[in-house]
C-alpha positions in Angstrom: 0.2 0.1 -0.3 2.8 2.7 0.5 4.7 1.6 -2.2 1.6 2.5 -4.4 1.2 5.8 -2.3 4.8 6.8 -3.1 4.4 5.8 -7.0 1.2 7.9 -7.3 2.8 10.7 -5.4 6.2 10.6 -8.0 3.5 10.6 -10.7 1.6 13.5 -9.1 4.8 15.3 -8.6 6.2 14.7 -12.1 2.7 15.6 -13.9 3.0 19.1 -11.7 6.6 19.5 -13.0 5.8 19.1 -16.6 2.8 21.6 -16.6 5.1 24.2 -14.9 7.9 23.8 -17.0 5.5 24.3 -20.2 3.8 27.2 -19.0 6.9 28.9 -18.1 8.1 27.8 -22.0 10.6 25.2 -21.2 11.2 22.8 -23.7 13.2 19.4 -24.4 13.3 19.5 -28.2 13.7 22.3 -30.8 10.8 24.6 -31.3 9.5 23.9 -34.3 6.7 26.6 -35.1 7.4 28.9 -38.0 7.5 32.2 -37.5 5.9 33.8 -40.8 7.8 36.2 -42.8 5.5 39.5 -42.6 4.8 40.7 -45.8 6.2 44.6 -46.0 3.3 46.6 -46.0 3.1 49.2 -49.3 4.8 52.1 -49.2 2.9 55.6 -49.0 2.0 57.1 -52.3 2.6 60.8 -53.3 -1.0 61.7 -54.2 -1.9 63.6 -57.1 -5.4 64.6 -58.1 -6.5 64.8 -61.8 -9.0 63.3 -64.5 -9.4 59.8 -64.5 -6.7 57.3 -65.7 -7.2 54.4 -68.1 -4.4 52.0 -68.4 -5.1 49.4 -71.2 -2.7 46.7 -73.2 -1.0 44.0 -71.6 -2.5 41.0 -70.0 0.7 39.9 -68.4 1.6 43.2 -66.7 -2.1 43.6 -66.0 -2.7 41.9 -62.4 0.4 44.3 -61.3 -0.7 46.9 -62.7 -4.4 46.3 -61.2 -2.9 45.8 -57.7 -1.1 49.1 -57.5 -3.8 50.8 -58.8 -6.0 49.8 -56.2 -3.6 50.4 -53.6 -3.4 53.8 -55.0 -6.6 54.8 -55.0 -7.0 53.7 -51.6 -5.0 56.1 -50.6 -5.5 58.5 -52.5 -9.3 59.7 -52.1 -10.6 60.9 -55.1 -8.4 59.4 -57.9 -9.9 56.7 -60.6 -7.4 54.4 -62.6 -8.6 51.6 -64.4 -6.5 49.0 -65.8 -7.7 47.0 -68.9 -6.2 44.3 -70.6 -6.7 43.5 -74.6 -2.8 42.8 -75.3 0.2 44.7 -75.6 -0.3 45.6 -79.0 -3.7 47.2 -78.2 -2.0 49.5 -75.3 0.4 50.8 -77.6 -2.5 51.6 -79.9 -4.7 53.3 -77.5 -1.5 54.7 -76.1 -0.8 56.6 -79.4 -4.3 57.9 -80.5 -5.2 58.8 -76.9 -8.0 56.6 -76.0 -5.7 55.6 -72.9 -3.3 57.6 -71.1 -1.1 54.7 -70.3 -0.5 51.6 -73.0 1.0 48.6 -71.3 3.4 46.5 -72.9 5.5 43.5 -73.0 7.6 44.5 -75.7 9.4 47.7 -77.1 7.1 50.2 -79.0 8.2 50.6 -82.8 9.0 54.1 -82.9 8.1 54.6 -86.8 4.9 53.1 -85.9 3.7 54.9 -82.6 5.9 58.0 -82.7 5.7 60.2 -79.7 5.6 57.5 -76.9 7.4 57.5 -74.3 8.6 54.3 -72.5 8.1 53.8 -68.7 9.8 50.5 -67.4 8.1 49.4 -64.3 9.1 45.7 -63.5 10.5 42.7 -65.5 7.9 40.1 -66.3 9.1 36.7 -65.7 7.4 33.7 -68.2 7.4 30.3 -68.4 6.9 27.0 -70.2 3.5 25.1 -68.7 2.4 21.9 -69.3 -0.7 20.1 -68.5 -0.4 17.3 -65.7 -1.0 14.3 -68.3 2.3 14.9 -69.4 5.1 12.6 -67.2 8.3 12.6 -67.6 9.4 16.1 -69.3 10.8 18.4 -67.0 13.1 20.4 -69.8 13.2 21.3 -73.3 15.7 22.9 -75.4 14.6 25.8 -77.6 14.9 23.5 -80.6 12.4 21.3 -79.1 10.4 24.2 -78.5 10.7 25.5 -82.1 9.7 22.1 -83.2 6.6 22.3 -81.0 5.3 25.8 -82.1 6.2 24.9 -85.8 4.2 21.6 -86.2 7.7 19.2 -86.4 7.5 17.5 -83.4 3.9 16.3 -82.6 3.8 13.7 -79.6 5.4 13.8 -76.6 7.1 10.5 -76.8 9.6 12.7 -79.3 10.9 14.7 -76.4 10.9 11.7 -73.3 7.6 12.1 -72.7 4.5 9.6 -72.6 2.7 8.6 -76.1 0.2 11.3 -76.2 -0.3 14.1 -78.8 1.0 17.4 -78.4 -1.6 20.2 -78.3 0.3 23.4 -78.4 -1.3 26.9 -76.8 -0.4 30.0 -78.6 -1.4 33.6 -78.3 -2.6 35.4 -80.9 0.1 37.6 -83.0 -0.7 40.9 -81.3 0.4 39.3 -78.0 3.7 40.6 -76.6 4.1 37.3 -74.9 4.1 35.8 -77.3 6.3 38.2 -79.6 8.8 37.5 -76.7 8.5 33.8 -77.1 9.4 33.8 -80.5 12.3 36.8 -80.2 14.3 35.4 -77.5 13.1 31.2 -77.6 12.3 29.7 -80.6 13.7 32.3 -82.3 11.4 32.1 -85.4 7.5 32.7 -86.2 5.4 30.3 -84.8 3.4 27.9 -87.1 0.8 26.3 -84.6 -2.1 25.7 -86.9 -3.3 22.5 -85.1 -3.0 23.9 -81.7 -4.9 26.3 -79.6 -5.1 30.2 -79.4 -6.0 31.5 -76.2 -7.1 35.8 -76.1 -5.3 36.1 -72.8 -2.7 35.1 -70.2 -5.7 33.8 -67.7 -7.2 31.8 -71.2 -3.3 30.3 -71.7 -3.6 28.9 -68.2 -7.2 27.3 -68.5 -6.2 25.8 -71.5 -3.2 24.2 -70.1 -5.1 22.7 -67.1 -8.3 21.7 -69.1 -6.5 20.2 -72.5 -5.1 17.0 -72.2 -1.1 16.9 -73.5 -1.0 21.1 -73.8 1.7 23.2 -73.7 1.8 27.0 -73.6 3.9 29.9 -72.7 2.5 31.9 -69.9 3.7 34.5 -67.2 5.1 32.7 -64.1 2.3 34.4 -62.0 -0.5 32.7 -64.0 1.3 29.7 -64.1 2.0 29.6 -59.9 -1.8 30.8 -59.3 -3.5 27.9 -61.2 -0.9 25.6 -60.0 0.3 24.5 -63.2 3.8 22.5 -64.2 6.7 24.5 -65.4 9.3 23.0 -66.9 13.2 24.4 -67.5 14.5 25.7 -71.1 17.7 24.9 -72.1 18.5 23.3 -68.4 17.9 26.9 -67.0 15.4 26.8 -64.2 13.1 29.7 -63.7 14.4 31.4 -60.8 14.7 35.4 -60.1 18.3 34.8 -59.6 18.8 33.5 -63.7 16.7 36.2 -64.7 18.6 38.6 -63.1 21.7 37.2 -64.9 19.8 36.2 -68.3 20.9 32.6 -67.7 17.6 31.9 -68.5 16.3 34.0 -71.4 12.2 33.9 -71.4 11.9 37.3 -69.6 11.0 40.8 -70.8 10.2 44.5 -69.8 7.1 45.5 -68.8 6.3 49.3 -70.2 4.0 51.8 -69.6 4.0 54.0 -72.4 2.7 57.7 -72.6 1.7 59.8 -75.7 4.4 62.2 -74.5 6.1 62.6 -71.0 4.0 61.6 -68.3 2.2 64.2 -66.3 -0.1 64.7 -62.9 -1.9 61.6 -61.8 -0.3 59.4 -64.4 3.0 60.5 -63.6 2.3 59.6 -60.1 0.7 56.3 -60.7 3.8 55.1 -62.6 6.4 57.0 -60.7 4.2 54.4 -57.7 4.3 51.1 -59.7 8.1 51.8 -60.5 9.3 52.5 -57.1 10.6 50.6 -54.4 7.4 51.2 -52.5 6.0 48.4 -54.9 8.2 45.7 -54.4 5.8 44.0 -52.2 3.2 43.8 -54.9 6.0 42.5 -57.8 6.9 40.2 -55.3 3.3 38.6 -54.9 3.2 38.7 -58.5 6.6 37.0 -59.2 7.7 40.2 -60.9 11.3 41.4 -60.5 12.7 44.9 -60.3 14.3 46.2 -63.0 17.3 48.1 -61.0 18.1 44.1 -60.1 19.2 43.2 -63.7 22.5 43.1 -64.3 23.9 45.3 -67.1 24.2 42.7 -69.3 20.9 41.2 -68.9 19.5 44.9 -69.6 22.0 44.9 -73.1 20.3 41.2 -74.1 17.2 42.5 -73.7 17.3 46.1 -75.1 17.1 46.4 -79.1 20.0 48.3 -80.6 19.5 51.6 -81.6 
């Protein structure tokens, strides 16, 4: 009986000690509770009043442009900034003819076609090669293989190490800046995707890849991640910020906001805000890179010769 009493006393004392240790924060092992990294608060915008602003064009830039416009209007009561898509060529044309105050574009404007437009580089967009989840065993494609897929000489995934499954290439229209970047820097020729799908926007591209067995496409990294799509390497280079900054990964480009003449008033304040380090949190969330982080060699690689 005495032994039972002693055992009970020892157990009770040990339990009490354990409770006390827990209450005091003591631990016999490593603390595995992760502390989330806080997202930096957006910097304060320099508010300017003025007539409503319309930005139109690139659907690749549209999510970032909309995020920043929303924040600007939140901070600067009474301002109105609308962001529409339509594609890079539409943005350039609208800025040139005055139907939009800002033309969003993934590509440099042709000065002979769009005279008087002033370029504002606001971010670096990173593009990715996306594949449907039925495409297994493919983690890398060379530029030549992508050229074959988008010119119709490679038509089955087994030809590039994948399953015996028809390739369905998803494209953008010829007016798309994303397509122009893909043609210029990756396949280095014009597409001839007569048997594939042409999508109207970046969002439509992501949906087509998700819903179509054997599909492959090019789209922004942002749309790929937000739609949980598989991305692959190009020429052995991984889609990462570090590789973009040095141009080791070559599928990226500048995001431009063009204005007819120098930007002034509310247009200038909005462009200054999206270009500034104050918008870094928005760029990071949308998987863009800051222009200032590029190496000089990377800038040269994507800038047309004068």
